[in-house]
N, C-alpha and C positions, 0 to 999 in steps of 0.2 A: 570421504565426510560427509555425507549425504545434512544438509541443515535445511530445519522447515522454515518456514519465512518468517522467524521471528528476529530478524536483523543480525546479528552478531553475540550473541545470546548465546552463550555454551550450551546445548543441547543438554548435560548434566543439569545445570538449573532449571530449564525447561520439565524433567522428568522429576523432578525434585517437585518443581511449581503446581503440574497434577496431580501429584501424590498425596499433595495438603489440603488441593482441592474439593480431589478423591473424598479423604476425611472428611471433611467437614459439610459434606451431602447431605450425612446423617445425622450430623450431630447438631445443637441448638448454634443460633445465631452466630457469624463470625465475625469479625470486621476486615479490610481490607492488609493491615494491619498486622494482625496473625496472624495471617495467610504467608505475609513474607516472613516473621518471625520464625512461622513452620519451616518455612521452604527453606533458612537459617539451618536452622535445626538438623535437617534432614542431613545436609551437609556437612556440618560439621563434619564428622568424620574421613573426607573426602578434603586433604589440606591443597587439591593443589586446583581444586576451582575456582576459579579468580571471580566474585562475583561484583558483578554490573554496581550499578549508582540506583540510590533508593528509589528515584525516579524512572529509570530504566524497568524496576522491579512491579513497580505499580503500573505503567505499561503495557509488560507483560502481563502481571496480572488478570488488566480489562482485557487483553485478548484472549487470555488462555477462560478466565468466568463470565464472557459473554453471552449472554440469555438463560444464565444457570441460575439466577437469584443466589448468589455466594452467600453475601450483605444483606438475605432481605429475607422472605418469610419462609420457614419450615417445609409449613405445608406446600410450599409454592417451590423450591427445590425439588421435595421429593418426588412428586409430582413432573417436574420433567425430569429426573433424572431415573424413573423409571418407561419413559418414551426408549423406543427405538433408536438407531444413531440415524441419523440423516443420507441423501446420499452425498453430500458435500463431505470434503475434508482438507484439512491443508496441505497444502503444494510441497512436495520436495524440491530444491535447486539444489544443484550439486555444482555447473558451472557456469559461468553469463556466458548472456544467447539461447540456453534450457528454457527459463520461462519468461514468455515478455508482455507486459499489458498497457492496453492500445485503450487511450479511452477519448472526447473528443468535447468542447467548451466553447458555445460563445462566448468570442470578445465586444465589449462593449467598445468599437469603434465606431466609426462610420469611414469608409476608404470607396475611391471613386479604381474602377476595372477600367478596364480596354475599351469596351466599351462606350464607357464615358458615364454612365449609371454607377452612385452610388448605393452603398450597403454595407451590413455587415460581413464579418466572415466568422469562422470557426476553424479553433487549433485543435490539431487530431495530433492530438503525441502517443509516443511510445518509447517505456520504459522496462531495462533491463531488472531485471525483480535481484535474481543476486547479487551485482555490482549497485542499482537503484540509481544507477544513469539515464539520460534520455539517450537512447539509441536515434531515435529520427520523430523529426514535425514536421508536418506538412500546416502548410494558410490558406484558407480553400474557401469559398464565397457558403458553401453547405455542405458537410462531411456524408460523404457518401462510401460504401464497403471500397470504393474504389481506393480511399485512401488510406484505408489500409495492406492495398494492396502498393499502392506507391513506394506506403515505409516499407515493405516487406522487401522489394524489388530491388535486387544488388543493385549498387551505383559506385561510381567513382567522385561524384561530387555531383551537387548542387542544378539540375536545368533546370533553363527556361519557362521552360513545360510544365514543371512539377509544382510551382509554386506562380502563380498567377500576380503579375508584375503591380503593383500598389504604386496609385500615383495620389500626391498631394491634392486636398481638396483647395475652392479656390479662399485667398485669403491666406492660407497656413502660413506662414512662417520658414527659409528654411533650417535647418539646423547651426547653431553659432559653431564653428569649426578652425584649426589652423588656415 
């Protein structure tokens, strides 16, 4: 079974909420609570659908209604509905490792490198979308395209050449341990 990137929400719940949102496109302004109620009404005949929590339904509504002004102005909503579909769509994932997302973020940490200079580092991580697990991470002085290559390279473990050795700064206290 292929599922869109909507977490563990049943595909029938996603389809019902999309139907409820489509129904509200040309109608008067609706609240998010109304869309959730309408979704439950659409699914009422199918007893085997497990409804997620209310908070999960609101998150799903936010994701499906993003940029469509479902709870806003009717005029804006109808204008947006008349536009052609964009080139991007939701990615479908069926198995772990099928879709990975890579991102880098600078850390607000000052470290001393092997050559004695001090500087900041960036963390580049790869997340498996299907399982929501961190598949790999690299800590480097700067994020480059090679970092993504290091993440994708098959390896048995972390090698010293993959992660620069970080040394404590003068005056740092060693961690207390047993």
